C-alpha positions in Angstrom: 0.3 0.1 0.2 3.0 2.6 0.8 4.7 1.4 -2.2 1.8 2.4 -4.9 1.3 5.7 -2.6 4.7 6.5 -3.5 4.9 5.6 -6.5 1.4 7.7 -7.3 4.0 10.6 -5.1 7.0 10.2 -7.4 5.4 12.5 -10.6 4.3 15.2 -8.3 7.5 15.3 -6.4 9.4 15.2 -9.5 7.3 18.0 -11.0 8.2 19.7 -7.4 11.4 19.8 -8.1 11.0 21.0 -11.9 9.1 24.0 -10.7 11.4 24.7 -8.1 14.7 24.7 -10.4 13.4 26.6 -13.1 11.8 29.1 -9.8 15.3 29.8 -9.1 16.6 29.9 -12.6 14.0 33.0 -13.6 15.0 34.5 -9.8 18.6 34.7 -11.3 18.3 35.6 -14.4 16.0 39.0 -12.4 19.5 39.5 -9.9 21.4 39.5 -12.7 19.5 41.5 -15.3 18.8 44.5 -12.2 22.8 44.2 -11.2 23.4 44.8 -14.8 21.2 47.6 -15.2 22.6 49.0 -11.6 25.9 48.9 -13.0 25.1 50.8 -16.2 23.2 53.3 -13.2 26.4 53.9 -11.7 28.5 54.4 -15.0 26.6 56.8 -16.6 26.8 58.5 -13.1 30.4 59.1 -12.8 30.4 59.8 -16.2 27.9 62.8 -15.3 30.0 63.4 -12.3 33.0 63.2 -14.6 32.2 65.4 -17.1 31.0 68.4 -14.6 34.4 68.3 -12.5 36.4 68.7 -16.2 33.9 71.8 -16.4 34.4 72.7 -13.2 38.7 72.3 -13.7 38.7 74.4 -17.0 36.3 77.5 -15.8 37.5 80.7 -16.3 38.6 83.0 -14.0 35.8 85.3 -12.6 36.0 88.8 -11.3 36.4 87.8 -7.6 39.1 84.8 -8.5 41.1 88.1 -10.3 40.2 90.2 -7.1 41.5 87.8 -5.0 44.8 87.6 -7.4 44.6 90.9 -7.1 45.4 91.6 -3.2 47.1 88.3 -3.3 50.0 90.3 -5.5 49.1 93.7 -3.4 50.0 91.8 -0.3 52.8 90.7 -1.6 54.4 94.3 -2.8 53.4 95.4 0.6 55.5 92.8 2.1 58.4 93.3 -0.1 58.7 97.0 0.8 58.7 96.9 4.0 61.3 94.5 4.0 63.5 97.2 2.0 62.3 99.8 4.7 63.3 97.2 7.9 66.9 96.6 5.9 67.6 100.6 6.0 66.5 101.0 9.3 69.4 98.8 10.1 71.7 100.7 8.9 70.3 104.1 11.3 73.6 105.2 13.0 76.5 104.3 10.6 78.5 107.8 9.9 78.6 109.6 6.2 80.7 109.2 4.0 81.2 111.1 0.6 81.4 108.7 -2.3 80.8 105.7 0.8 78.2 102.6 -0.4 78.6 100.2 2.6 78.4 100.2 6.1 81.2 100.9 6.9 79.9 104.9 5.4 77.4 105.9 3.4 76.5 108.9 1.4 73.0 109.5 0.3 72.9 107.3 -3.4 75.2 105.0 -1.6 72.8 104.0 1.1 69.4 103.7 -1.6 72.3 101.7 -4.0 73.1 99.1 -1.4 69.5 98.7 0.3 68.6 97.9 -2.7 70.7 95.5 -4.3 70.7 93.6 -0.9 66.5 93.1 -1.9 67.9 92.2 -5.9 67.5 95.3 -7.2 70.4 98.0 -8.5 71.1 101.2 -8.6 73.9 102.2 -9.7 75.1 105.5 -9.9 74.9 109.1 -8.3 71.1 110.8 -7.0 71.1 112.7 -10.7 71.4 109.1 -11.9 68.9 107.1 -10.0 66.1 110.1 -9.9 65.2 109.5 -14.0 64.9 105.1 -12.9 61.2 104.4 -12.2 57.6 105.7 -12.2 57.4 108.8 -11.1 54.2 109.9 -8.6 53.2 112.4 -6.3 54.3 112.9 -2.7 50.2 112.2 -1.7 51.1 108.3 -4.0 54.7 107.8 -2.2 54.8 104.3 -0.6 56.6 102.7 1.4 60.5 101.7 -0.3 60.0 104.5 -2.8 62.8 107.1 -4.1 62.4 110.8 -2.8 64.4 112.7 -4.5 66.1 116.5 -3.3 66.7 119.5 -5.1 69.0 122.7 -5.1 68.9 125.1 -6.6 67.1 123.6 -9.2 69.8 121.0 -8.8 68.8 117.6 -7.8 71.5 117.2 -4.6 70.2 114.2 -2.0 67.8 110.9 -1.9 65.9 109.2 0.3 64.2 106.3 1.2 60.4 106.5 1.7 59.9 104.9 5.5 55.9 105.8 6.0 53.5 108.0 4.7 50.6 109.0 6.5 47.5 111.6 6.0 49.8 114.0 8.2 53.5 112.7 8.4 55.4 111.8 6.0 59.2 110.0 7.2 61.6 108.9 5.3 65.6 106.8 5.7 68.4 108.6 4.9 72.4 109.2 4.9 72.5 112.8 6.4 76.1 115.2 5.1 75.1 117.0 8.8 74.6 113.4 10.8 75.0 110.2 9.1 72.0 108.1 8.6 68.6 108.8 10.2 65.0 108.9 9.9 63.3 112.2 9.4 59.9 113.6 8.8 60.2 116.4 6.2 56.0 117.1 5.5 56.8 119.7 8.2 59.9 120.5 8.1 60.7 123.6 7.1 64.1 122.4 6.0 62.9 119.5 3.7 59.7 120.2 2.6 60.7 123.0 0.2 63.4 121.6 -1.1 61.2 117.9 -2.8 61.7 117.8 -6.2 60.6 114.2 -7.4 59.3 110.7 -6.6 60.2 107.6 -8.1 58.4 104.5 -7.8 61.0 101.7 -8.2 58.8 98.8 -7.6 56.0 99.5 -8.9 
């Protein structure tokens, strides 16, 4: 009896197994299709991101970025000017020597040529030669590191380095024949102010 029942159930068991196998194959195929679709979607998304990144990399500079670059250059120039002034200030107290061009003794043009040479800028010759260099400026435009030339009877006779220019004071470092290398405020000086002849921007 049991044997006959098993014989009758055998076709049903075989059919069930076939169904399970077919179902499993269908699920596997469906899983593979979903995986392939997801991979394709990921590749598409990556390609879009790469394209966007490439566009951003080669985007032309905006006015804001140009302004930032200009500001950086301005700050760099300002730093160079103040370094030059600090170099000049280290020679305060050095004696005046006619024709002197070293820390053992300076005349006015010797001091300017020596200080600028320490910063890679060649200023050769006397005050009458140096006044032809650089960019002309007004006294109000004078900045740290610029040169101010002085005249006597219409001739250029003296040169100084601008140390600081504020609203109502203009300080220079120069080598004077009577006091050596000193720092003077010249806007309110009855001696120096009338003798101001030219301002030249060497660092511009």
